[in-house]
N, C-alpha and C positions, 0 to 999 in steps of 0.2 A: 503585371501577373503576380498573384500572391505566392509567397514562398512557402514551401512545405514546412509544417511545424517540425521543430528540432526534436530529435529522439532524446529520452532521458539519459542514454548512454553518451550522447554528445554533450549534454548540459552538466553531467558529472563524468569526467574522463578519469580512467584508471590506467596508469602507466607503470610497469614494473621494469626495472633495469637489471642488469646482470650482477650489481652489487647487492640486490635484495632491497632496494629502496622503492616501495610502492608509493607513487604520488597520486593523490586524489585531488583533481582540479575542478573547482566549481567554475562552470564557464557560462555565465549568463550576464555579461557586463552590461547589458542594456537595463538591467534591473538590479544593478550593483549586486549581483550574485545572490538575490533573494531566492529562497528554496520553495519550490512547489512541494506538495506531498510526495509526488513520485520521485523527485531529486532527493529529499530528505530520506526516503526509504532505501533508495540505492546507496546513499552514503552509509546508512546503518548496515545494510547487507554486506557491503565491501569490507567494512571494519570487522564485522562479526566473522567473516570468512577469513580474514587476515590472520587471525589467532591459530588456525589449524594449518595454515599454508607454510610449509618449511622453506619455501623460496623466498618468504618475506621476512626481512630482518628489522625493518623500520618503516613507519608509515608517515608521509607528509600530507598535510591538508593545506590547500592554498586556493586563491581565487584568481580569476584572470581579469584583465582589464582595469587594473588599479583600485580594485575593491576587494575585501575579503568576503564577507557576507552580511547582507542588509537584514537577515532573519527570515521570517516567514513572508511568503507572497499571500497576503490577506485577500486578495482577489479571486484566488482559486482554492476551493475547499473540495474534498472528495465527496462524492455522491452519498447521500444517505441511503441506508437500506429501505426496502419497501415498507410503507406504513400502513396500518389499517385505516379504513374510512373514518374521518373525523379526528385522527390523531394530529398533533401539533407538528410543524415542520421541525421544531427543536424540542426534544423531550429531555427531562432531567436525566442526566447520565452521559448525554451525547458528548458534551464539551469535554468532560473528564476522560472519556475514552479516547477521544481525539487527541488530547494532550499526552496521555499515557503511551499510546501506540505510536505517536509521532515524534515530537521533539525530546520527550523523556526517553524514549527507546534510543534515539540518536546519541544523546549525551552519555546514556549508559554504555552504549557500544564503544564510545571513545574511552571511558574510564575502565571498562572491563577488557579492552583490546590487550592481548598478551605481548604486544609489541610496543616499543616506544612510539608515541604519537606526538609529531611536531607540528605545531600550527604557524603558518607563515602569514602574517598580517601585514598587508600593504594596502593603505587606504582605510575605508570605513568598515567597521564591524559593528552592527546595531542589533538590539534585540537578542533573539535566539542566536544570531551570529557571534555575540560576545560570548555566550556560553559554550558554543561550539569550540571557541578558542580556548576558554579557561578550563575546559575539561581535558585539554590535551596535557601531555607531560612537560612539554617545553613550548613557550610561545616566543617566537622571534619576530620583532616588529620592525618595519622601516620607520624612519624619521617622519613620514607623513601619515602614519596610522592614527586612526580616531576611533575610539570606543565609546559606544552610548548606549545606556540602558534605556531604551526608547519606549518602554511600555506605558510610562505615565502619560506620554503624549498620545497614546491610543486609548486611554481610559481603561486599561486593563491591569491585571495583576501580573507580576514578573513569572514567567514559566521557563521551561527547558532546564529546570534545575537551577534557576538563578539564585534564589535565596540560599540554598544548599551550597553552591559553589562560591559565590561572592562573599558570603559571611565568613566562611572558613578562610578566605585569603586575606580580607582586610578588616575583619571584626564587624560587629553589628552597627556601630555608629556610622562608620564610612559606608557601609552596605546601603543603610537607609538614606544617607546623603545622595548616593548615586541613583538609587531607585526613585526617590521622591522628587528630585530635581531634574533628573534626566538630562544632565549636562554632558557635553561632549568632553572626553578625556583624551588629551593628546599623548603622543608616544612618550615623552619625557616624564609626564605626570603618571602614566600608566606604569612606568618602570619604578617610580618612586613609591607607588602604593603596592607594588608587587603583583600587578596584573600580567606583567610580560617578564621574560627572563632577560632578554637583550633588546637593545635598540641599535640598529645600524643604518647607515645612509641607504637610501632606495637604490642607489647606483652599485652598492656592494652587497645588497641583500642576497641575491642568487649565490654568489661566491661563498658568502658566510654560511648559508644554509647548507650548501653542498659539502663544505669541509665538515660541518657538524654531523650531517647524516651518514657521511662515510665512516666517521669515528663510531657512531651508534650501530651502523650496519656490521661492523667488524667486531661487535661486542658479544658477550655471552647471553644469547637471547632468553634462556630459561631463567637465568639469574635476574635479567631485567623484569620478567614477567612477575616472579616472586616479589621483588622489591617494590614494583607498582602496587601490588596488592597489600603489602605490609604498610606502605606510607598511606594509601588510600583509607585503610581501616584505622589508622593510628588515632585520629581524632574522635572516633566513634566507640572505643572499647576501653575496658579497664586495663590496669597494669598487668595483672596476671594473664589475661587473655592474650595481650600484646606479646608478652614474653613467650607464651606457649606458641603462639603463631610464628614467631621468629625462630624458635627451636625446631618446629615441624618444617619450616622453610629450609632451614639449614640441612636437615635430614635428607629432604628430597633433592635439593640442588646439589649436594655434595656427591649424589650418585649419577650426575650427569657426565657426559663425555667432555663438555667443556670445563668443568670443574677439575677433572683429571688433567686435561690440558693446561689449565692455569697453574696448578701446583708443579707440574713437570717443568713447565717453562721457567717458573721461578727457580727451581733447583738447578736447572741448566743455564740459567742467567741468560735467557732469550726472550723476545717478545712472543706471547702466546698467539696461536691461530685458532680462533674459536670458529665452530661450525654451525652452532645453533641449535644443538641437542645434547 
């Protein structure tokens, strides 16, 4: 008997605990967690919703079954809209819209999420799956992690914001090397290149991530959001604009309850208790 197709809510699971940690688990291990368009859209929806959910303090993205994400499932594409008679199956503009509304939307949702987003990479991350990790604020990898910019092996151009993200992390020469050769990068090399923040043994990965997200979840949420925005814009703006953005951010954040708590706690020589607003 054939099993029923799994629902997208089972393929991308969302679990929020009482600490405010929202864990998004890509659960399709039989395909190394390659994303269908429905899975990709669900991830983007959940990340966009997290920004306005005061119950969420930090977001974790991980994969089930010993892989992070093998990129896009190239075997399944969304159905094209109705065509007039005689029109081609693929018209100029179709691919660009697919990329913009798909992987680019997902990567943007990670970058723009107003919560710290932590990628937990255990096993392979390939193609768009690498960019999903690189867009996160912190990338924690196990010692068996492998990252590969696999686009060249498919005869296609890097997408999912790949050139934008990777070039800013490693510079143009290294980025071209990784794109043009499409070689696997192991965990230690990824750490050396600055693609991941930390490498821990696979057996200690869960404990390490849990300690990290507990720290982040207890932090000043609005200050995190402003800090992310300042850092993400830093390489794209001039000095005067960057300093003005910083001043505006300080003006806004110093009016939050968490900023008041931070100053009060400092004066009273105690640890602050941040609430997230």
